[in-house]
N, C-alpha and C positions, 0 to 999 in steps of 0.2 A: 858407976856406970862401964866400966872397963874389964875386962877379966882374965887377960891375956894370959897369965901363968896360970892359974888355977881350971879353964873351962876345959872341961873335956872334948870341944871339938876340935878336930886337925885344925891348922892355917888353911885361908882361901888362898889361890894366887889368882889377882886380876891386872888387867890390862889397861893402863891407865892412858889417855889422851897425852899428849905431850906437853899442854897447856894445864893440864890438871895438876899433872906429876907437878910443873913448875910452881903451881902455886901452894900447891901441899910443901913443897924445900921451902919458897918465902917464909912460911907459916914455920916451919923450923928454924930458920936463921933469927927467926923475929923474936924467938924463945917463948911461942904462942902453945906450941905441945912439945912434948920432948920425944916422941918417936912418931914416925908415918900412922901406926897403928893406933895410938892414941887423938892423932887429927880424924881419921878415920871414925874411928869409935861415935867422938862427938858430932861431926860433921851428920853422922846417918841417925845420933840419937836427935840432932836438931832439925833434922829433916821430918823426921817422924814424928815430931811435935808438929811442927808446922802443917805437915801436911792433917794431922788431926783437928787440929784448930782452922781446917780448912784453908788456908794459905799455904800449901805449896803451889811455889810459880819457877816458870820455864827463865831461863837468863834474862832473854831479850824483855818478858815481862818484868822481872827486877830493876831494869835499865831503865825501865820507861817510869816505872814508879820513882825511883829515886830522883831520876828528873823531873817528875810531878811535884816530888818533896822539896828538891832543891829550889826551884820556882817559889814554891810559897814561903821558902824561909825567907827569899828574896825578897817578897811582898809582904813580907812581916805577918804570915799566917800560922805563926805557930801557937804552941799551946804547951802550960806546965809542964814538966816531963813528970812528976809527981801524978799529975791529974791524970795523963796520959795511962801509965802503967794501972790506975786503979781502975781504969775504962775496960784497959786490955783483962786484967784478972777478972772485972765483972763477965767480959763476954765469955772468956776462956768458961767461965764456972758456968752459963746458959747454954751453953755448946755442950758442956757434960752432962747436964740435966737433961738435954733433948735428948741424948742419947742414953740417956737412963743407966 
């Protein structure tokens, strides 16, 4: 996924909103990425995958979906995790076939 050392491209300089910088710092402190570059690599990759699956959402949309999901959990409206991931895999394959 990352190619920091072997990439021919010069590094990019970007300006982050303070709240985004804080999110990245929190992820680094938690040990989920070794540095900001690795975190950004992962974030961009995951965004592109979600977008390609037709699931790129705004922060507001994500917060609404999370709230809806939490309410469903409280009502006992859940599915088995393995079953969900199988459905997700099949959905991704169907989208790939549509794109050709």
